[in-house]
N, C-alpha and C positions, 0 to 999 in steps of 0.2 A: 339735130333735133332741138327744139326750142320749147320754153314754157309759154303756153298761149292760153288766153281766155277763149272759151269756145261757146258758152252760153252765158248771157247776162241779161237780167231783168230787174225791175224795181216794183215795189208796192208801198203804199202809205197806210199805216195802222190807224185804228179808230181814233187815237188821240194825237195823231199828227206826226208820228215818227216815220221817217223815210228809211227803207231798207233796200240795199242793192245786193243782189244775189249773183255770184259768179261761179261758174263751173270751169275748172282749170284742168288742162291736160299738160302734165309735166314732161311728156315725151312727144310733143306735138310735131307733126310733119306739115301742118298747114296753119295758117293764121286766120282762117274763116271764123267770124264771130256772129252769133245769132242772138238777137234781142227781141224776138217776136214770139215769146211765150209769156204766160201770165200766171200769177200766183193763185193757189187755191184759197179757200176761206180762212184757213189757219195761218197762211203765210209760211210759217215753219214752226216746229215745236223743238225747243231746246230743253233737254233733260239732264240733270245732274244725278248720277247714280251712286248713292252712298249706302252704307249699312245704317238703316234708320234707328238702330238701337245703340249706335256707337257715336258719341259726341266727338271722339277723337279719331275718327276715320282719317287716314293719312292722305293717300291719293284719291282724288274725286274725279273719275272719268266723266265726260259729258258726251252727248250725242245729239245730232239734229236729224229729225224726220222732216223731209222736204217734199212738198207736193206742188206741181205746176201743170198747166194744161197746154196742149198743142192743138192747133186747128189747121185748116187748109192753107192759111197764110204763113204758118211757122216755117222756119228754115229757109227764109227768103222765098217763100211760096212753094217750097218743096219739103214737106214734113219729114221725108225720109232722111234728110240731113240731120234732123234732131234724133230720129230713131237710130241712126247709125252711131251717134255719140253715146246714146243710152246703151246700145248693144256693146260698145267698147267698154263702158264702165262695168258692165256685168260680167265681162270675160277677161278683163285685164288684171294684172297683179295689184295687190294692195299697195297704195301710195302713189300709183300713177295719176289717178284722178282725185282732185281736191275740191273742196267747197270753201269759198270765202264769203262771209257775210259782213257787210258794213252798214252803219247807220248814220243818219244825218238829221239836223233840225230844219234844213232848208232846201234839200235836194241839190246842194251845191258842194259843200264841204263834207266829205264822208270820213268816218272814223272806223277803224277795224273793230269789229264786234266779236267774231268767232271764226275759227278756221278748223278744218279737219280733213281726213282722208275718207273717201267713199268706200263703203263695203260693197263687195261684189256678189254677195250671196243672199241678200234679203231685199233686193230691189224688186219692184213690181210695175207692170204696165197693163192697163186694162185692154182686153182684146175686144174692143168695140170700135165703131166708126168714129171719126173725128167730129167734134173735139174730144180729146182723150186725156185722162189724167196720168201723169208720170209720178211715181213715188220712189224716192231714194233715201238712203240713210248714210250719214257720215259720222265718224267718231273723232274726238279730239286727239286720239293717239295714246293716251295714258294706259288704257286697258290693254292695248296691243303690246305694251312693254313686257307683259307676262311671257311672251314668246321670244324675247330678244336678250341674249347674254349681255351684261352691261358693258363688256369690252368688244362687242361684235363690230361696231363701227369706230369707236374711239380706241386708239391703240395705247391703253394704259400700260405703264411699267408697274408691275405688281409690287415691286420693292420701293415704290415712291409714294409719298403722301400727297394728296390733293385736298383742296378745301371742299367743305360740304357744298358750297355754292358751285364750285367747278363741276362736281358730279351732276348736279341738277342741270346746269347749263349745257353740259355735253349731251345729256340724255334728251333734253328738249330740242336741242339744235340738231343732233345727228340721228337719234333713234326715233323720235316722233316724226321728224322730217317734214314739217310744214313750214320751215323757217324761211322759205322763199317769199312768204307773204308778209314778212317784215323787212323793212329797209335796214341797212347797217346802223343807222342812227335812230331807229324807232325804239321806244321803250318795249322791252322784251320780258323782263322778270322784275317783279316787285317783291321785296323781302320786308316783312313786318315782324321782326323778332326783337324781343326785349328781355332775354335772359343773358346775364352777364356774370363776370367773375373778376377776381383781383387782377387777372392778366388782360382781360378785354375791357377797355374803358367804355363807360356808358355815355354815349353822345350820339347825336343824329347822324354823324358821318361814319361811325364805326359799326359795321354789320357783323354781329356774332356768327351769322351763317357763313360769311366769307372769311372770318378770322378763326375758324376751327378747321381742322383737317384730320384725316386718318389714312392709314395705309390701304392701298388698293387691294392688297392680298387678303384683307379682311373678308372680302366678298368673293374670294377665289380659293376656296378650300381645296386641299389635295386629297384625292381619293386613295383607296387602299393599294392602287397600282402606282402611286406617286405622280398622278396626272392632275393638274389643276382643272377644276370644274367650276368656272365662274357662275355666280348667281345671276338671276335675271335683272334687267334694268328696273323692272317694277319693284322687286324686293329691295334693291339698293335705295331707290328714291323713297319708297314707303317707310323704310326703317329710319331714314334721315328725318322724315316727317314725324314719325312716332317718337323718336328720341327728343325732339324739340317741342312736342305737344302742338304740332302744326298741321295744316292742311295745304295741299297743292292742287290747283285747278286753274282753268282758263276762264277769264271773265273780262268782258269789255276789251278784248284784244290784248290783254296782258296776262302772263302766267303769275298767279299769286302764290307765294309761300307765306302763310300768315298763321300765327299762333292763335289757338282757339280762344283762350281767355283774354286776349288783347282787346276784344270787343267790350268787355266790361270796363277795362282800363280806360277806353276811349270815352266812357260815360262821364269820367271825372277829369280827364286830361288827354290831350291829343297824344298819339303814339308816334314813335319814330318809323319812318319808312325809308327804304333805299331802292331806287329804280336803276336798272341796268339796261343799257342799249344792247341791241342784238350783237353788236361787234365787241362787247365788253365781256371777256371770259373771267373777269375777276382777278386776273393775274397780279394787278397792282393793289389788290385789296381795297379798291376805291370804287364806290358807286358813282354813276353819272349825275344822278339827282338824289337829293336827300332832304329831309325836313320832318315836319310833324303832320299827322293826318288824323281825321276822324271819319270813319267809314259808316257810322251809325246814322240812321234816319228814323222816321216815325210814321205810324199809321195815323195821319192827322185829318183824314176826311177831305183834304184839299188837294194834296199831291198823290196820296195813296190811301185807299180805303178797303175795308173788308167787304167781301161779297157774302151772300146768305149761305147758310148751311155749314158753318164752321163749328168746330168743337175743340175742347182741350182734353188731352190725355196726360199721363204722368209716367216719367221714368222712375223706377224704384230707388229707394235709398241704398247707397253703397255702404257696406260694412267695412270693406277693405279693397285695396287695389294692389296688384302684384305685377312685377316684371322680372324677367331673368336676363341678366347681362352675361353673355357667353364671352367672358373676358380672355380666355385662352383659345387660340385656334387649334385645330386638330393636327397641325403640321409642325410648327416651329415657333418658339418664342424668340423674337428677333432682337439681336443687339442693335442699339441705336447709334452709338458712336465708338470710334477707336481713338485711343490716345497713344502717341508714340513717346519715345524716351525724352524728347524735348518738350513734351506737353502739348503738342499740336493735336487738335481733335478734328476728325473727319467723319461724316456720315457714311456708313458702310452697309446698312441694312442687315441682312442675315448672313453675310459672308464672314467667315472666321479665317483670318490671314496670319500665318506665322512668318512667312517670308515673301516679300513683294506683295502682290495683290491681285484681286479679282474685281473687275469693274462691278459697281453696284447694279448696272443694267444687265449683268450676265453676258455681256457681249464680247468679253475677252479679258486679257490680262493687262495689268498696269505695268508700264515700263518706266515710269517716273519715280525714281527712288525717293524723291523728296516728299511724296505723298504720305508714305507710311514710316519711313525712317528706320526700318528694321532689316536693312540689307547686310550690314556689317555686324554680325552677332558674335563679337569676340568676348563679350561679357554678358552675364545674366541681367545686367541693368538695362540693356537695350531690348525691350520686349513690347509686344502689342497688348494693350489693355482695353477690353471691350466692356463698356458700360451696359449692363443688362437691366437696370432699373432699381427701384427702391422696394425692398421687401418689408412687409409688416411681419410681426412675430406671431405665428400661429402654432397651436399644439399639433404635434405630429408632422410638421412641415419639413420636407426634404427636397433636394434638387436632383434631377436625373438628367444625364447627358448621354446621348447616343449620336455621335457625329463621325462621318467618314472624312478623313483627311487625304488629300491627293497630292501627287507630285507631278510636275511637268517641267520640261526645259525647252528653251527656244534656241535653236542653232546647235552647232557642234561644240563640244567641250574638250576637244583634244588639246586645246591650248592650256588647259589647266595643268597638264603634265602628270596627272595621277591616274594610274591604270589598275591599281590593286586595292581591293577591299574598301571601297568607299561606302559610307553610310550616313544617313541623316538621323539625328536624335531629336526627338520632339519633347519639349518641356511645357508643362501646363500647370494651372492651378485655378481654383475659385477663391475669390477674396470678398469678404464682407467687412464693411467699414461703417461703424455707427456714427461717424462724424464727430465723436467726442473723445477719441483716443483709443477706442477698443477695436481691434482688427483681428479677424480670424481667417484661416486658410484651410483648403481641403484639396486633395489630389487623389487620383486613381490608385488603388491598391491591387496591383496585378498579381501579387503573391497568393492571396487567399480569396479574392473575389468578394470580400466583404464590403460593408459600407465604408466610404471614405470619411475618416474622422476629421473633425475641425481642430485646429491647433493654432496657438498664438505665434509659432515659429515662422519667421519670414524666410522660408526656404522653398525650393522647388521639388521636382520629382526625385532627386537623389539624396533627400534627407535620410538619416539612419533608419527611420521607421517606415520608409517607403522604398519601392523598387528603384532601380536606376532608370533614367529616362528611356522611353520606349524607342527601340530601334525601328525607325521608319522604313528604311531600305538598307540593303546590304549587298555585298559582293561587288564584282567589277562591272556589273551592268549599268550602274548609275549614270555614267557620263559617256558611255560608248556609243549610244544611239545618236541619231540626228533627227529628232522629232521636231514638230512645231507645236504651237500652243494649243492646238486642237487635240493633242494626244495626252491622255493621262497615263503615266508610266509607273503605276503602283499606288497602293493606298493602304491605310490601316484604319481601324475603328476605335475611337475613344469612347468607351462605354462604362459608366459607373454611376452610382447613386451615393449621395452623401448621407452621413448621419443627420439627425434632426438639427435644423438650423438653430444656432445658439443665441443669436442676437438679431435685432432689427437693424436695417441699414442699407447702404448702397451695395449692390452686387456687381462684381466684375468677373469676367473670364479673361485670364491672362496666359500668354503663350509666347514661345520663341523656338528657334531651331538652330542646331549646329551641324556642320558637315565635317566628318572625320575621314582620314585615309591611313593606309599602311598600319593596320593593327594586326596583321597576320591572321592567325586562326583564333585569336582571343574572342571571347564573348563579351568582354568588358571593353566596349569601344571607347568610352570616355577616358578610361584609365590608360590603355595601351596605344590608342591611336593618336594621330596628329590632327589638330583642328585646322581646317582650311580657312584662312583669314585674309589672304591677299590674292586670291585667284582672279583671273581676268573675267570680266563680264558676269559678276555675281548677280546683277540685275535680271539675268535671263533664267534664273532658277526660281520656281514658283512652288510654294507649299501653302495649301489653302483647303478649307472646307467650303465648297461652293454652295450657293443657294440652290434649293430645289433638287437635291440629289434624289431623294425618295421620301415616301411618306413616313418612314421610321427615323428620319433625321430630326431628332427632337432635342430641345433644351427646355424642360418643363418643370413646373413646381408640382410636387406631390403632397397630399395630406393623408397621413396614415396609410401610405402605400398605394393610394389611388390618385390618378391625375385630376387635379382640380379643373373644373370646367365652367362653373357659373358662380356669379353672385346673384342671390335672390333677394330682391327688395320688396318689402311689404309696408304699406301705409294703411292704417286702420283707425277706426273710432270705436269706442266702448259702447256698443249697443247690442241688444240680444239677438236681433234678426236683421238681415240685410243681404244685399247682393255682393258678389265678388267680381270686380272688373279685372280681366286677364289681358294684359298688354301682349304677352307672349315673350319670345326670345328676341333680344336685341344683340347685335354683334358689335355695336359701338357704345362707348360710355366713358365714365371717369376712371382713368388708371386701371386699378390702383397702383400698379408697378410699371416700370419701363419695359417689362417683358410682355405686356398685354398687347396683342396685335391690334385690336380695335380701339385702343385708347384714343381719346380726342386730345389733340394738342391745340394750344391756343396762342394767338398772335397779339402782341401788345402794340402793333404798328411799328415795331422795331425788330423784334426777334420772337422766335417760337419757344415756348416752354417744352418740357419733356412729357407733359400730359399725365403726371403722377399725382400731384397734390392739389389740383384745381377743384374748388367748390363753387357752386352756382347759386344765384339768387334771381328771382323773378321780379321784373318791373321796378328794380331799384330798391327792393326791400326784403326783409326776412333774413334768416340766418343761412349761412352757406351750406350747401348740400351737394352730394354727388348728383350729377345731372339726372340719373335714373330716379333718385329719391325726389328730386324737384318735380319731375314728370308726374309721379304718383300723387304728390301733394296737389298739383294743379288739377288732376283728374278728380280726386276726392273732393276738392274744394267746391266744385261745381255740382256735386250730386250727393253730398253727405246729408242733405235734407230732402233728397229727391229733386226732381226738376219737371216743370210743366212742358208739355208739347202742344204747340198750336198746329192743328190739322185743318187746313182750310184753303182759302183762295184770297189773293190780293189783286186789286185793280189799280193800275197806274193811271192817274188822271191828268198827267202832264207829258210833255215830250220826254221820252225815256233816255235821250242822250244826255240831258242835263243832270246836275247833281240832285235835283228834286225827284228824279225817277228812282227806279229800284233795279239793282243787279244782284247777282249771286254773292258778290263779295260784301254786300251791305248787311249789317245787323239792323234790326228794326224793333222799335218800341211799340208794343201792343198792350193796352190797358196798364200802362206804367211799368211793364216788365220788358226786359230786353231779350230778344230772340235772335237766333242765328239759324240759317237754313241748312238742311241736309237733303233729303230726297225731295227735289222740287222740279217742276216743269214750267217753262215760259212759253205761252202761246202768243206769237209775235203780233199777228193782226188784231188780236183781241186785247193786247196790252195787259195780260193777266198772268200771274204766277199762282200755281196751285201745288200743294204738297205739305211738307212738315217742317216746322221750325222748332228748335229746342231752346229753353230758357237758360240764360247765363246769370248766375247769382252765386258768387263764390264765398266760401267761409272755411278758414283753416284752423279755427281755434281749438278744435277737439281731436286733432290728428296725432298719431303716434307712429314713428318710423322704426322698422326693424331691418336687419341685414343678416343673411346667412351665406355660407359657402356651400356649394353643392359639388359632390363628386360622384362619379359613376364607377361602380365596382364590377367585378367580373360576372356577376349574376344579373347585370343590367338593372339593379335596383339603386335607388337614390339614397345617399347619405348626406346629412346636413351638419355643418359645424358652424359655431358662432364665429362671425367675422370680426 
């Protein structure tokens, strides 16, 4: 099968823009091309479908309503050839048939204008004699992402972080699936983002969209049965848009990711843009083209003019804007790095490894002892230390652990020479370090099941006020079997909750293990047994808490006995009456700790930060804020005095390929005020746009920020605590 053009025709608009329309079969068995149909009076209608009350709509799907006529001469003199193609469109699976629209100033050099997939359920054909009009509808593909899990085509490793740009690129390339209409070196995505921070330098070559990343598991929560249920590609992309105060849409043959308020910034200074070719997945964090850009134009009566019958409406004044950042996932708070006794750090995601390792991909065990350096555990100084992130100090804050640890061996262990009463003892602790000399430790108290107390003593589980280390396995079964790495040969659950966190600081989970033999019938393995320190092939023994065991495998922060779930950000102004703008729940945001699954990490073009202490600013000014606070400030700034809405029609008076024309990505000045489009329709043959445009005029002088922590109690009611 081949990708073939099956129908192609042209028309010239009122103001001299040429359009070439191509209907493409992506599973063609023939190369026959028909060019003997002709456009209807509209040519086509391109509609951008937004929420007309929401200036910060994220994804903006578009559709084209296409109409053309066939007559006795169509289909090389056989109209049934055209009818056969139309019948195939109406009966084929979505994505087989595609529409490509190009435009030109001279009918020679054509530029990509719009592409989409034909729908098969809303097409129509007049049941009349020839000539006959055919009507078809195609969509850009964004709306269809509502039905596609974000990992359905792209094989994400859920325990890996990808840049925000990479998620967008993958979805547009693989899920929308119109990418064959771009060449490898064609401009595919344009990023216009100017929110930066101390980690991301502000310059035209550095794209904050490509220099931020988050864990794929953020959008793949685990259900009550321990099964990951990935969110849709639409939700993933829409949330990235909302987090950055941006919109994503297709315009003049390029996918635009552009921040809403950047249009006003362009009125005083050109803004940075970064263009990526279709072949650039952002892996080097470098755009193919970058510089400054001004996308604004004006209704000047020469190139663009208003038609009759227009009116101005108004958006209400905002009293406040709110967003919830769901900073903790429902499954696990993930450790970010492991440090061995020699100080070597490695990314391990949510694996907890006491002896040897589990690959971060979940694909098997590590056999390279140099990676973790915890194979010869003859002393308690050789242990694994997992950095869990930075904790702020909150009233009522505790830490709860429930993790299953497993044991596996690879190969036969008869060579060890020990056949009687072998056991593994597991040592563990939590450590809090404020970085100024104060350190506190906590361990499980198996004797009474009470809260694990914090202490300044640098000891492990065999301290006088704690139980002996937990006996992981016992009896002679430990090394008698001949399993492989796919077999788990026993487990135990580490389950405890600490007393209230005493200090702010960096949180670590630390652990190691020892193997003993020949302790007779004693229950005190560590006292009466002999530690195995020189056995053959120690690297083939694995002790670990693997990722994704089940939904109850948690490492979470609690406030007053309830699992914290959200930060609630509120930005407001002191007025008596006004509207509330609800962004909703976002799964990505600023930190605040290394244990937050959806935290955004930032790249300074050399290294990534841990995503805990980054504050953001817009357009090179203002004081640093959490990215969710910055978003609310940007929303409020454009509507804290209300905003006008232009409801009407614009006529393009020049060739629309040129910069003097108008496209959806343009802002436009009308009566000295700058407007940005939302729900609008372009009628190609008439060179007209009609719909609604909202005013951009920002003001942040009267705004106040608040932050709360939200917890969910057993009665499903909401508790809030000052953050």
